[in-house]
C-alpha positions in Angstrom: 59.9 109.3 116.7 59.8 107.6 113.9 61.6 105.0 112.1 61.4 105.1 108.5 64.1 103.5 105.4 66.6 105.6 105.0 66.8 107.8 102.4 69.5 109.8 100.1 69.1 112.4 102.1 70.9 110.9 105.4 73.9 110.6 104.1 75.2 114.2 105.5 74.8 113.0 108.9 75.2 109.4 108.0 78.5 110.7 107.3 79.4 112.9 109.7 78.2 110.2 112.5 80.0 107.4 111.1 83.0 109.5 111.4 82.6 109.9 114.9 85.1 107.8 116.5 83.2 107.4 119.7 80.1 106.7 117.7 82.1 104.3 115.6 84.5 102.7 118.4 82.6 99.1 119.4 81.0 98.3 116.2 83.6 97.0 113.9 82.5 99.4 111.5 85.3 101.8 109.6 84.3 105.5 108.6 83.0 106.1 105.5 85.6 108.3 103.3 83.0 110.5 102.5 79.8 111.9 101.9 79.1 109.8 98.1 80.2 106.6 100.0 77.9 107.1 102.4 75.2 107.5 99.3 76.3 104.4 98.1 75.4 102.6 101.1 72.4 103.8 101.4 71.7 103.1 98.0 72.9 99.5 97.9 71.4 99.3 101.2 69.0 95.7 99.8 68.2 94.1 103.7 64.4 95.3 103.4 63.8 93.6 100.1 66.3 91.0 100.8 65.3 89.6 104.2 62.0 91.9 104.8 63.5 94.2 107.1 66.5 96.1 108.5 68.3 99.0 109.7 65.8 102.2 110.1 66.3 105.7 109.9 65.3 107.2 113.5 63.5 110.9 113.0 62.5 112.8 116.1 59.6 114.1 114.1 57.6 113.9 110.6 60.0 116.9 109.5 63.1 116.7 111.0 66.1 115.2 109.8 68.0 111.8 110.3 70.3 111.4 113.7 70.7 107.6 113.6 69.4 104.7 112.9 68.1 101.5 114.8 66.9 98.1 113.7 67.1 94.3 113.1 70.2 92.6 110.7 70.3 89.7 109.6 73.6 87.8 109.2 73.5 84.9 107.0 76.1 83.5 108.5 75.6 81.4 111.1 71.9 82.2 110.6 71.4 85.3 113.4 69.3 88.2 113.6 70.4 90.7 116.4 69.1 94.4 117.1 71.6 97.3 117.0 71.6 101.0 117.2 73.7 103.9 116.4 73.1 108.4 117.0 74.8 111.2 117.0 76.5 111.8 120.0 74.4 114.2 121.0 71.4 112.5 121.5 72.5 109.7 123.8 71.8 109.7 127.1 67.7 110.4 126.3 66.3 107.1 126.2 66.4 107.1 121.9 68.1 104.2 121.8 65.9 102.2 124.1 62.4 103.3 122.5 63.3 102.7 119.3 65.1 99.1 120.5 62.2 98.7 121.9 60.3 99.1 118.9 61.8 97.3 116.2 62.1 94.3 119.1 58.1 94.3 119.4 57.5 95.1 115.6 59.9 92.3 114.3 60.6 89.3 116.6 57.0 88.3 116.8 56.6 88.2 113.1 60.3 86.1 112.8 59.5 83.9 115.2 56.4 82.7 113.5 58.4 83.0 109.9 60.5 80.1 111.2 58.1 77.9 113.1 55.9 78.1 110.3 
């Protein structure tokens, strides 16, 4: 598995994933209206620059495409960081979300805790 920043090449699958009602059922997010809306979301995604971390695209192999995302999300109000994920439904139940989530927690939270106590 590879976790990487979003790419414009992810837009089509991101659009399809976010339009699956089972996938976004509990997220509070609305489905994208078009692939162009997914492209605009990716282009405007600034959490990496703004906060030093964010959601990362999940790919199973170096040359495979986007199958979902996982990562840390900072909420300025109330000043908390959460971990979250979303996968294309056909990848559910395979341990991918668990593996990606643990990688994000192990990578991100020690750095965040250090930053907060400095």
